[in-house]
PDB file of N, CA, C and O in Angstrom:
ATOM      1  N   UNK A   1      88.106 128.118  26.053  1.00  0.00           N
ATOM      2  CA  UNK A   1      87.624 127.392  27.734  1.00  0.00           C
ATOM      3  C   UNK A   1      88.707 127.405  28.820  1.00  0.00           C
ATOM      4  O   UNK A   1      89.766 126.815  28.608  1.00  0.00           O
ATOM      5  N   UNK A   2      88.519 127.962  29.813  1.00  0.00           N
ATOM      6  CA  UNK A   2      90.093 128.095  30.593  1.00  0.00           C
ATOM      7  C   UNK A   2      89.649 126.431  31.934  1.00  0.00           C
ATOM      8  O   UNK A   2      88.575 125.841  32.046  1.00  0.00           O
ATOM      9  N   UNK A   3      90.619 126.247  32.489  1.00  0.00           N
ATOM     10  CA  UNK A   3      90.181 125.222  33.358  1.00  0.00           C
ATOM     11  C   UNK A   3      89.606 125.397  34.213  1.00  0.00           C
ATOM     12  O   UNK A   3      90.161 126.246  34.910  1.00  0.00           O
ATOM     13  N   UNK A   4      88.109 124.823  34.898  1.00  0.00           N
ATOM     14  CA  UNK A   4      87.045 125.206  35.245  1.00  0.00           C
ATOM     15  C   UNK A   4      87.728 125.418  37.056  1.00  0.00           C
ATOM     16  O   UNK A   4      88.380 124.484  37.523  1.00  0.00           O
ATOM     17  N   UNK A   5      87.595 126.110  37.519  1.00  0.00           N
ATOM     18  CA  UNK A   5      87.493 126.536  39.168  1.00  0.00           C
ATOM     19  C   UNK A   5      87.695 125.461  39.876  1.00  0.00           C
ATOM     20  O   UNK A   5      88.737 125.199  40.476  1.00  0.00           O
ATOM     21  N   UNK A   6      86.224 124.473  39.815  1.00  0.00           N
ATOM     22  CA  UNK A   6      86.101 123.270  40.710  1.00  0.00           C
ATOM     23  C   UNK A   6      87.461 122.613  40.572  1.00  0.00           C
ATOM     24  O   UNK A   6      88.123 122.561  41.609  1.00  0.00           O
ATOM     25  N   UNK A   7      88.075 122.021  39.296  1.00  0.00           N
ATOM     26  CA  UNK A   7      89.393 121.582  39.440  1.00  0.00           C
ATOM     27  C   UNK A   7      90.558 122.065  39.839  1.00  0.00           C
ATOM     28  O   UNK A   7      91.542 121.400  40.164  1.00  0.00           O
ATOM     29  N   UNK A   8      90.430 123.511  39.812  1.00  0.00           N
ATOM     30  CA  UNK A   8      91.459 124.345  40.218  1.00  0.00           C
ATOM     31  C   UNK A   8      91.639 124.164  41.750  1.00  0.00           C
ATOM     32  O   UNK A   8      92.726 124.341  42.300  1.00  0.00           O
ATOM     33  N   UNK A   9      90.505 123.799  42.407  1.00  0.00           N
ATOM     34  CA  UNK A   9      90.339 123.747  43.780  1.00  0.00           C
ATOM     35  C   UNK A   9      91.315 122.640  44.379  1.00  0.00           C
ATOM     36  O   UNK A   9      91.736 122.502  45.528  1.00  0.00           O
ATOM     37  N   UNK A  10      91.497 122.022  43.415  1.00  0.00           N
ATOM     38  CA  UNK A  10      91.626 120.525  43.783  1.00  0.00           C
ATOM     39  C   UNK A  10      93.180 119.993  43.201  1.00  0.00           C
ATOM     40  O   UNK A  10      93.793 119.060  43.721  1.00  0.00           O
ATOM     41  N   UNK A  11      93.593 120.653  42.216  1.00  0.00           N
ATOM     42  CA  UNK A  11      94.524 120.175  41.578  1.00  0.00           C
ATOM     43  C   UNK A  11      95.606 120.838  42.364  1.00  0.00           C
ATOM     44  O   UNK A  11      95.356 121.944  42.842  1.00  0.00           O
ATOM     45  N   UNK A  12      96.786 120.292  42.559  1.00  0.00           N
ATOM     46  CA  UNK A  12      97.983 120.384  43.345  1.00  0.00           C
ATOM     47  C   UNK A  12      99.229 119.826  42.655  1.00  0.00           C
ATOM     48  O   UNK A  12      99.245 118.803  41.970  1.00  0.00           O
ATOM     49  N   UNK A  13     100.333 120.670  42.932  1.00  0.00           N
ATOM     50  CA  UNK A  13     101.901 120.332  41.908  1.00  0.00           C
ATOM     51  C   UNK A  13     101.860 118.743  42.582  1.00  0.00           C
ATOM     52  O   UNK A  13     101.509 118.487  43.733  1.00  0.00           O
ATOM     53  N   UNK A  14     102.436 117.489  41.275  1.00  0.00           N
ATOM     54  CA  UNK A  14     102.509 116.374  41.896  1.00  0.00           C
ATOM     55  C   UNK A  14     103.811 116.116  42.676  1.00  0.00           C
ATOM     56  O   UNK A  14     104.023 114.931  42.934  1.00  0.00           O
ATOM     57  N   UNK A  15     105.056 117.345  43.254  1.00  0.00           N
ATOM     58  CA  UNK A  15     106.184 116.961  43.104  1.00  0.00           C
ATOM     59  C   UNK A  15     105.980 117.516  44.812  1.00  0.00           C
ATOM     60  O   UNK A  15     106.477 116.818  45.697  1.00  0.00           O
ATOM     61  N   UNK A  16     105.171 118.891  45.206  1.00  0.00           N
ATOM     62  CA  UNK A  16     105.558 119.285  46.336  1.00  0.00           C
ATOM     63  C   UNK A  16     104.163 119.417  47.104  1.00  0.00           C
ATOM     64  O   UNK A  16     104.043 119.697  48.297  1.00  0.00           O
ATOM     65  N   UNK A  17     103.131 119.163  46.195  1.00  0.00           N
ATOM     66  CA  UNK A  17     102.073 119.113  46.652  1.00  0.00           C
ATOM     67  C   UNK A  17     101.401 120.269  47.037  1.00  0.00           C
ATOM     68  O   UNK A  17     100.335 120.169  47.645  1.00  0.00           O
ATOM     69  N   UNK A  18     102.053 121.744  46.670  1.00  0.00           N
ATOM     70  CA  UNK A  18     101.538 123.006  46.805  1.00  0.00           C
ATOM     71  C   UNK A  18     100.208 123.245  45.802  1.00  0.00           C
ATOM     72  O   UNK A  18     100.205 122.675  44.710  1.00  0.00           O
ATOM     73  N   UNK A  19      99.278 123.950  46.127  1.00  0.00           N
ATOM     74  CA  UNK A  19      98.400 124.217  45.258  1.00  0.00           C
ATOM     75  C   UNK A  19      98.781 125.357  43.987  1.00  0.00           C
ATOM     76  O   UNK A  19      99.555 126.305  44.116  1.00  0.00           O
ATOM     77  N   UNK A  20      98.105 125.029  42.879  1.00  0.00           N
ATOM     78  CA  UNK A  20      98.538 125.575  41.703  1.00  0.00           C
ATOM     79  C   UNK A  20      97.133 126.696  41.493  1.00  0.00           C
ATOM     80  O   UNK A  20      95.999 126.495  41.929  1.00  0.00           O
ATOM     81  N   UNK A  21      97.535 127.725  40.813  1.00  0.00           N
ATOM     82  CA  UNK A  21      96.451 128.585  40.068  1.00  0.00           C
ATOM     83  C   UNK A  21      97.302 129.187  38.434  1.00  0.00           C
ATOM     84  O   UNK A  21      98.422 128.993  37.960  1.00  0.00           O
ATOM     85  N   UNK A  22      96.093 129.964  37.978  1.00  0.00           N
ATOM     86  CA  UNK A  22      96.524 130.171  36.762  1.00  0.00           C
ATOM     87  C   UNK A  22      97.262 131.063  36.454  1.00  0.00           C
ATOM     88  O   UNK A  22      97.261 132.107  37.105  1.00  0.00           O
ATOM     89  N   UNK A  23      97.902 130.920  35.614  1.00  0.00           N
ATOM     90  CA  UNK A  23      99.722 132.091  35.359  1.00  0.00           C
ATOM     91  C   UNK A  23      98.865 132.993  34.552  1.00  0.00           C
ATOM     92  O   UNK A  23      97.953 132.708  33.775  1.00  0.00           O
ATOM     93  N   UNK A  24      99.483 134.452  34.997  1.00  0.00           N
ATOM     94  CA  UNK A  24      98.932 135.543  34.371  1.00  0.00           C
ATOM     95  C   UNK A  24      99.268 135.886  33.075  1.00  0.00           C
ATOM     96  O   UNK A  24     100.221 135.216  32.677  1.00  0.00           O
ATOM     97  N   UNK A  25      98.876 136.617  32.330  1.00  0.00           N
ATOM     98  CA  UNK A  25      99.334 136.823  31.296  1.00  0.00           C
ATOM     99  C   UNK A  25     100.698 137.346  30.520  1.00  0.00           C
ATOM    100  O   UNK A  25     101.128 137.101  29.393  1.00  0.00           O
ATOM    101  N   UNK A  26     101.132 138.060  31.456  1.00  0.00           N
ATOM    102  CA  UNK A  26     102.442 138.695  31.900  1.00  0.00           C
ATOM    103  C   UNK A  26     103.565 137.673  31.885  1.00  0.00           C
ATOM    104  O   UNK A  26     104.507 137.913  31.129  1.00  0.00           O
ATOM    105  N   UNK A  27     103.594 136.549  32.628  1.00  0.00           N
ATOM    106  CA  UNK A  27     104.256 135.483  32.785  1.00  0.00           C
ATOM    107  C   UNK A  27     103.949 134.604  31.222  1.00  0.00           C
ATOM    108  O   UNK A  27     104.958 134.012  30.838  1.00  0.00           O
ATOM    109  N   UNK A  28     102.871 134.466  30.412  1.00  0.00           N
ATOM    110  CA  UNK A  28     102.719 134.002  30.216  1.00  0.00           C
ATOM    111  C   UNK A  28     103.718 134.404  28.280  1.00  0.00           C
ATOM    112  O   UNK A  28     104.313 133.797  27.389  1.00  0.00           O
ATOM    113  N   UNK A  29     103.320 135.669  28.613  1.00  0.00           N
ATOM    114  CA  UNK A  29     103.830 136.268  27.112  1.00  0.00           C
ATOM    115  C   UNK A  29     105.652 136.581  27.314  1.00  0.00           C
ATOM    116  O   UNK A  29     106.400 136.719  26.347  1.00  0.00           O
ATOM    117  N   UNK A  30     106.062 136.641  28.616  1.00  0.00           N
ATOM    118  CA  UNK A  30     107.315 136.268  28.466  1.00  0.00           C
ATOM    119  C   UNK A  30     108.065 134.795  28.246  1.00  0.00           C
ATOM    120  O   UNK A  30     109.265 134.712  27.984  1.00  0.00           O
ATOM    121  N   UNK A  31     106.962 133.355  28.428  1.00  0.00           N
ATOM    122  CA  UNK A  31     107.590 132.646  28.301  1.00  0.00           C
ATOM    123  C   UNK A  31     107.372 132.285  26.863  1.00  0.00           C
ATOM    124  O   UNK A  31     108.243 131.644  26.275  1.00  0.00           O
ATOM    125  N   UNK A  32     106.314 132.638  26.278  1.00  0.00           N
ATOM    126  CA  UNK A  32     106.257 132.392  24.903  1.00  0.00           C
ATOM    127  C   UNK A  32     107.363 133.336  24.190  1.00  0.00           C
ATOM    128  O   UNK A  32     108.004 132.740  23.324  1.00  0.00           O
ATOM    129  N   UNK A  33     107.699 134.654  24.382  1.00  0.00           N
ATOM    130  CA  UNK A  33     108.729 135.058  24.125  1.00  0.00           C
ATOM    131  C   UNK A  33     110.128 133.845  23.781  1.00  0.00           C
ATOM    132  O   UNK A  33     110.685 133.550  22.723  1.00  0.00           O
ATOM    133  N   UNK A  34     110.339 133.353  25.235  1.00  0.00           N
ATOM    134  CA  UNK A  34     111.470 132.638  25.177  1.00  0.00           C
ATOM    135  C   UNK A  34     111.521 131.375  24.532  1.00  0.00           C
ATOM    136  O   UNK A  34     112.530 130.671  24.574  1.00  0.00           O
ATOM    137  N   UNK A  35     110.125 130.943  23.732  1.00  0.00           N
ATOM    138  CA  UNK A  35     109.572 129.755  23.371  1.00  0.00           C
ATOM    139  C   UNK A  35     109.850 130.166  22.045  1.00  0.00           C
ATOM    140  O   UNK A  35     110.284 129.286  21.302  1.00  0.00           O
ATOM    141  N   UNK A  36     109.680 131.448  21.519  1.00  0.00           N
ATOM    142  CA  UNK A  36     109.721 131.970  19.904  1.00  0.00           C
ATOM    143  C   UNK A  36     111.330 131.596  19.527  1.00  0.00           C
ATOM    144  O   UNK A  36     111.775 131.083  18.500  1.00  0.00           O
ATOM    145  N   UNK A  37     112.086 132.082  20.845  1.00  0.00           N
ATOM    146  CA  UNK A  37     113.406 132.115  20.474  1.00  0.00           C
ATOM    147  C   UNK A  37     113.877 131.162  20.607  1.00  0.00           C
ATOM    148  O   UNK A  37     115.092 131.362  20.637  1.00  0.00           O
ATOM    149  N   UNK A  38     113.597 129.862  20.747  1.00  0.00           N
ATOM    150  CA  UNK A  38     113.813 128.491  21.019  1.00  0.00           C
ATOM    151  C   UNK A  38     114.794 128.332  22.190  1.00  0.00           C
ATOM    152  O   UNK A  38     115.663 127.460  22.194  1.00  0.00           O
ATOM    153  N   UNK A  39     114.573 129.414  23.405  1.00  0.00           N
ATOM    154  CA  UNK A  39     115.036 129.307  24.670  1.00  0.00           C
ATOM    155  C   UNK A  39     114.353 128.339  26.034  1.00  0.00           C
ATOM    156  O   UNK A  39     114.722 128.076  27.179  1.00  0.00           O
ATOM    157  N   UNK A  40     113.191 128.014  25.192  1.00  0.00           N
ATOM    158  CA  UNK A  40     112.370 127.452  26.599  1.00  0.00           C
ATOM    159  C   UNK A  40     112.654 126.039  26.646  1.00  0.00           C
ATOM    160  O   UNK A  40     112.833 125.431  25.591  1.00  0.00           O
ATOM    161  N   UNK A  41     112.728 125.324  28.012  1.00  0.00           N
ATOM    162  CA  UNK A  41     112.644 124.113  27.681  1.00  0.00           C
ATOM    163  C   UNK A  41     112.204 123.538  29.007  1.00  0.00           C
ATOM    164  O   UNK A  41     112.333 124.222  30.023  1.00  0.00           O
ATOM    165  N   UNK A  42     111.722 122.394  29.055  1.00  0.00           N
ATOM    166  CA  UNK A  42     110.799 121.831  30.240  1.00  0.00           C
ATOM    167  C   UNK A  42     111.627 121.350  31.072  1.00  0.00           C
ATOM    168  O   UNK A  42     112.790 121.254  30.679  1.00  0.00           O
ATOM    169  N   UNK A  43     111.339 120.954  32.301  1.00  0.00           N
ATOM    170  CA  UNK A  43     112.301 119.883  33.177  1.00  0.00           C
ATOM    171  C   UNK A  43     112.864 118.479  32.701  1.00  0.00           C
ATOM    172  O   UNK A  43     113.553 117.808  33.470  1.00  0.00           O
ATOM    173  N   UNK A  44     112.585 118.084  31.527  1.00  0.00           N
ATOM    174  CA  UNK A  44     112.895 116.860  31.075  1.00  0.00           C
ATOM    175  C   UNK A  44     113.936 117.188  30.053  1.00  0.00           C
ATOM    176  O   UNK A  44     114.812 116.391  29.717  1.00  0.00           O
ATOM    177  N   UNK A  45     113.804 118.383  29.581  1.00  0.00           N
ATOM    178  CA  UNK A  45     114.688 119.070  28.788  1.00  0.00           C
ATOM    179  C   UNK A  45     114.377 118.952  27.258  1.00  0.00           C
ATOM    180  O   UNK A  45     115.269 118.844  26.416  1.00  0.00           O
ATOM    181  N   UNK A  46     113.531 118.971  27.074  1.00  0.00           N
ATOM    182  CA  UNK A  46     113.161 119.290  25.453  1.00  0.00           C
ATOM    183  C   UNK A  46     112.308 120.630  25.401  1.00  0.00           C
ATOM    184  O   UNK A  46     111.533 121.115  26.226  1.00  0.00           O
ATOM    185  N   UNK A  47     112.613 120.950  24.468  1.00  0.00           N
ATOM    186  CA  UNK A  47     112.563 122.275  23.613  1.00  0.00           C
ATOM    187  C   UNK A  47     110.947 122.335  24.008  1.00  0.00           C
ATOM    188  O   UNK A  47     110.298 121.289  24.043  1.00  0.00           O
ATOM    189  N   UNK A  48     110.265 123.769  24.337  1.00  0.00           N
ATOM    190  CA  UNK A  48     108.962 123.725  24.380  1.00  0.00           C
ATOM    191  C   UNK A  48     108.702 124.898  23.400  1.00  0.00           C
ATOM    192  O   UNK A  48     109.126 126.053  23.446  1.00  0.00           O
ATOM    193  N   UNK A  49     107.981 124.360  22.602  1.00  0.00           N
ATOM    194  CA  UNK A  49     107.244 125.464  21.598  1.00  0.00           C
ATOM    195  C   UNK A  49     105.800 125.917  21.781  1.00  0.00           C
ATOM    196  O   UNK A  49     104.840 125.347  22.301  1.00  0.00           O
ATOM    197  N   UNK A  50     105.949 127.284  21.116  1.00  0.00           N
ATOM    198  CA  UNK A  50     104.590 127.680  21.367  1.00  0.00           C
ATOM    199  C   UNK A  50     103.303 127.684  20.516  1.00  0.00           C
ATOM    200  O   UNK A  50     103.259 126.960  19.521  1.00  0.00           O
ATOM    201  N   UNK A  51     102.505 128.273  20.772  1.00  0.00           N
ATOM    202  CA  UNK A  51     102.206 129.609  21.757  1.00  0.00           C
ATOM    203  C   UNK A  51     101.561 128.660  23.198  1.00  0.00           C
ATOM    204  O   UNK A  51     100.619 127.871  23.133  1.00  0.00           O
ATOM    205  N   UNK A  52     102.120 128.898  24.074  1.00  0.00           N
ATOM    206  CA  UNK A  52     101.491 128.575  25.630  1.00  0.00           C
ATOM    207  C   UNK A  52     100.359 129.787  25.190  1.00  0.00           C
ATOM    208  O   UNK A  52     100.414 130.831  24.538  1.00  0.00           O
ATOM    209  N   UNK A  53      99.274 129.012  25.951  1.00  0.00           N
ATOM    210  CA  UNK A  53      98.173 129.875  25.979  1.00  0.00           C
ATOM    211  C   UNK A  53      97.022 129.889  27.498  1.00  0.00           C
ATOM    212  O   UNK A  53      96.015 130.518  27.824  1.00  0.00           O
ATOM    213  N   UNK A  54      97.837 128.864  28.075  1.00  0.00           N
ATOM    214  CA  UNK A  54      97.465 128.693  29.559  1.00  0.00           C
ATOM    215  C   UNK A  54      98.558 127.968  30.436  1.00  0.00           C
ATOM    216  O   UNK A  54      99.429 127.282  29.901  1.00  0.00           O
ATOM    217  N   UNK A  55      98.484 128.138  31.754  1.00  0.00           N
ATOM    218  CA  UNK A  55      99.159 127.452  32.354  1.00  0.00           C
ATOM    219  C   UNK A  55      99.027 127.204  33.905  1.00  0.00           C
ATOM    220  O   UNK A  55      97.912 127.628  34.206  1.00  0.00           O
ATOM    221  N   UNK A  56      99.588 126.766  34.901  1.00  0.00           N
ATOM    222  CA  UNK A  56      99.000 126.457  36.443  1.00  0.00           C
ATOM    223  C   UNK A  56     100.585 126.557  36.849  1.00  0.00           C
ATOM    224  O   UNK A  56     101.492 125.740  36.690  1.00  0.00           O
ATOM    225  N   UNK A  57     100.576 128.090  37.533  1.00  0.00           N
ATOM    226  CA  UNK A  57     101.631 128.280  38.402  1.00  0.00           C
ATOM    227  C   UNK A  57     101.740 127.660  39.629  1.00  0.00           C
ATOM    228  O   UNK A  57     100.650 127.658  40.201  1.00  0.00           O
ATOM    229  N   UNK A  58     102.535 127.185  40.199  1.00  0.00           N
ATOM    230  CA  UNK A  58     102.551 126.865  41.318  1.00  0.00           C
ATOM    231  C   UNK A  58     102.930 127.604  42.662  1.00  0.00           C
ATOM    232  O   UNK A  58     103.728 128.526  42.490  1.00  0.00           O
ATOM    233  N   UNK A  59     102.675 127.470  43.480  1.00  0.00           N
ATOM    234  CA  UNK A  59     101.945 128.266  44.700  1.00  0.00           C
ATOM    235  C   UNK A  59     103.125 129.731  45.200  1.00  0.00           C
ATOM    236  O   UNK A  59     102.945 130.923  45.452  1.00  0.00           O
ATOM    237  N   UNK A  60     104.444 128.723  45.143  1.00  0.00           N
ATOM    238  CA  UNK A  60     105.769 129.409  45.420  1.00  0.00           C
ATOM    239  C   UNK A  60     106.247 130.036  43.820  1.00  0.00           C
ATOM    240  O   UNK A  60     107.357 130.564  43.746  1.00  0.00           O
ATOM    241  N   UNK A  61     105.521 129.968  42.779  1.00  0.00           N
ATOM    242  CA  UNK A  61     105.776 130.618  41.727  1.00  0.00           C
ATOM    243  C   UNK A  61     106.967 130.395  40.560  1.00  0.00           C
ATOM    244  O   UNK A  61     107.359 131.096  39.627  1.00  0.00           O
ATOM    245  N   UNK A  62     107.385 128.944  41.124  1.00  0.00           N
ATOM    246  CA  UNK A  62     108.700 128.463  40.523  1.00  0.00           C
ATOM    247  C   UNK A  62     108.971 127.448  39.527  1.00  0.00           C
ATOM    248  O   UNK A  62     110.019 127.168  38.944  1.00  0.00           O
ATOM    249  N   UNK A  63     107.249 126.718  39.417  1.00  0.00           N
ATOM    250  CA  UNK A  63     106.803 125.936  38.386  1.00  0.00           C
ATOM    251  C   UNK A  63     105.708 126.194  37.596  1.00  0.00           C
ATOM    252  O   UNK A  63     104.766 126.708  38.199  1.00  0.00           O
ATOM    253  N   UNK A  64     105.537 125.961  36.273  1.00  0.00           N
ATOM    254  CA  UNK A  64     104.403 126.170  35.994  1.00  0.00           C
ATOM    255  C   UNK A  64     104.392 124.901  34.801  1.00  0.00           C
ATOM    256  O   UNK A  64     105.288 124.462  34.080  1.00  0.00           O
ATOM    257  N   UNK A  65     103.074 124.571  34.943  1.00  0.00           N
ATOM    258  CA  UNK A  65     102.644 123.123  34.511  1.00  0.00           C
ATOM    259  C   UNK A  65     101.723 123.708  33.154  1.00  0.00           C
ATOM    260  O   UNK A  65     100.746 124.428  33.361  1.00  0.00           O
ATOM    261  N   UNK A  66     102.028 123.426  32.127  1.00  0.00           N
ATOM    262  CA  UNK A  66     101.041 123.876  30.792  1.00  0.00           C
ATOM    263  C   UNK A  66      99.772 123.140  31.030  1.00  0.00           C
ATOM    264  O   UNK A  66      99.588 122.301  31.912  1.00  0.00           O
ATOM    265  N   UNK A  67      98.765 123.624  29.980  1.00  0.00           N
ATOM    266  CA  UNK A  67      97.425 123.098  29.790  1.00  0.00           C
ATOM    267  C   UNK A  67      97.375 123.054  28.416  1.00  0.00           C
ATOM    268  O   UNK A  67      97.826 123.954  27.707  1.00  0.00           O
ATOM    269  N   UNK A  68      96.907 122.164  28.049  1.00  0.00           N
ATOM    270  CA  UNK A  68      96.507 121.426  26.295  1.00  0.00           C
ATOM    271  C   UNK A  68      95.317 121.332  26.367  1.00  0.00           C
ATOM    272  O   UNK A  68      94.803 120.597  27.211  1.00  0.00           O
ATOM    273  N   UNK A  69      94.661 121.984  25.582  1.00  0.00           N
ATOM    274  CA  UNK A  69      93.612 121.722  25.003  1.00  0.00           C
ATOM    275  C   UNK A  69      92.445 121.514  26.404  1.00  0.00           C
ATOM    276  O   UNK A  69      91.443 120.802  26.358  1.00  0.00           O
ATOM    277  N   UNK A  70      92.824 122.204  27.403  1.00  0.00           N
ATOM    278  CA  UNK A  70      91.657 122.575  28.857  1.00  0.00           C
ATOM    279  C   UNK A  70      92.528 121.439  29.311  1.00  0.00           C
ATOM    280  O   UNK A  70      93.083 121.996  30.258  1.00  0.00           O
ATOM    281  N   UNK A  71      92.946 120.415  29.283  1.00  0.00           N
ATOM    282  CA  UNK A  71      93.553 119.655  30.270  1.00  0.00           C
ATOM    283  C   UNK A  71      95.237 119.868  30.828  1.00  0.00           C
ATOM    284  O   UNK A  71      96.293 119.810  30.197  1.00  0.00           O
ATOM    285  N   UNK A  72      95.008 120.084  32.005  1.00  0.00           N
ATOM    286  CA  UNK A  72      95.949 120.483  32.722  1.00  0.00           C
ATOM    287  C   UNK A  72      97.268 119.278  32.582  1.00  0.00           C
ATOM    288  O   UNK A  72      96.962 118.148  32.963  1.00  0.00           O
ATOM    289  N   UNK A  73      98.472 119.449  32.139  1.00  0.00           N
ATOM    290  CA  UNK A  73      99.504 118.382  31.932  1.00  0.00           C
ATOM    291  C   UNK A  73     100.480 118.534  33.239  1.00  0.00           C
ATOM    292  O   UNK A  73     101.362 119.393  33.226  1.00  0.00           O
ATOM    293  N   UNK A  74     100.240 117.421  34.698  1.00  0.00           N
ATOM    294  CA  UNK A  74     100.787 117.672  35.732  1.00  0.00           C
ATOM    295  C   UNK A  74     101.693 116.635  35.826  1.00  0.00           C
ATOM    296  O   UNK A  74     101.668 115.738  36.669  1.00  0.00           O
ATOM    297  N   UNK A  75     102.719 116.827  34.687  1.00  0.00           N
ATOM    298  CA  UNK A  75     103.935 115.787  35.152  1.00  0.00           C
ATOM    299  C   UNK A  75     104.987 116.407  35.308  1.00  0.00           C
ATOM    300  O   UNK A  75     105.321 117.275  34.501  1.00  0.00           O
ATOM    301  N   UNK A  76     105.613 116.139  36.211  1.00  0.00           N
ATOM    302  CA  UNK A  76     107.266 117.082  36.768  1.00  0.00           C
ATOM    303  C   UNK A  76     108.002 117.008  35.371  1.00  0.00           C
ATOM    304  O   UNK A  76     108.743 117.981  35.234  1.00  0.00           O
ATOM    305  N   UNK A  77     108.015 116.314  34.507  1.00  0.00           N
ATOM    306  CA  UNK A  77     109.366 116.447  33.619  1.00  0.00           C
ATOM    307  C   UNK A  77     108.799 117.204  32.425  1.00  0.00           C
ATOM    308  O   UNK A  77     109.558 117.485  31.497  1.00  0.00           O
ATOM    309  N   UNK A  78     106.834 117.735  32.366  1.00  0.00           N
ATOM    310  CA  UNK A  78     107.182 118.362  31.200  1.00  0.00           C
ATOM    311  C   UNK A  78     106.462 120.122  31.670  1.00  0.00           C
ATOM    312  O   UNK A  78     105.969 121.046  31.024  1.00  0.00           O
ATOM    313  N   UNK A  79     106.686 119.932  32.751  1.00  0.00           N
ATOM    314  CA  UNK A  79     106.698 121.119  33.571  1.00  0.00           C
ATOM    315  C   UNK A  79     107.915 122.237  33.082  1.00  0.00           C
ATOM    316  O   UNK A  79     109.029 121.867  32.712  1.00  0.00           O
ATOM    317  N   UNK A  80     107.583 123.339  33.137  1.00  0.00           N
ATOM    318  CA  UNK A  80     108.847 124.809  33.192  1.00  0.00           C
ATOM    319  C   UNK A  80     109.075 125.505  34.226  1.00  0.00           C
ATOM    320  O   UNK A  80     108.303 126.115  34.965  1.00  0.00           O
ATOM    321  N   UNK A  81     110.463 125.350  34.245  1.00  0.00           N
ATOM    322  CA  UNK A  81     111.422 125.628  35.495  1.00  0.00           C
ATOM    323  C   UNK A  81     110.947 126.974  35.531  1.00  0.00           C
ATOM    324  O   UNK A  81     110.935 127.281  34.339  1.00  0.00           O
ATOM    325  N   UNK A  82     110.447 128.212  36.347  1.00  0.00           N
ATOM    326  CA  UNK A  82     110.373 129.624  35.962  1.00  0.00           C
ATOM    327  C   UNK A  82     111.413 130.371  37.111  1.00  0.00           C
ATOM    328  O   UNK A  82     111.467 130.093  38.309  1.00  0.00           O
ATOM    329  N   UNK A  83     112.344 131.558  36.268  1.00  0.00           N
ATOM    330  CA  UNK A  83     113.773 131.752  36.906  1.00  0.00           C
ATOM    331  C   UNK A  83     113.434 133.063  37.369  1.00  0.00           C
ATOM    332  O   UNK A  83     114.260 133.732  37.989  1.00  0.00           O
TER     333      UNK A  83
END
């Protein structure tokens, strides 16, 4: 089950207040490849294990917030910087 659309309408990045949207499959695949190789870290410096099945991408495309068990993790230090 994905994040409900009503919730998506009110969620924003806690850092910049930009809206977020569901990340596409291509981005998730790229991040999962990096996670599998042990090369993916969150902004807190912790290694991110996979698989990443869902995430919320900030409007500017630079930050991803993971969704775990259908719950968005909107913590800055848990977010992933997208290069």
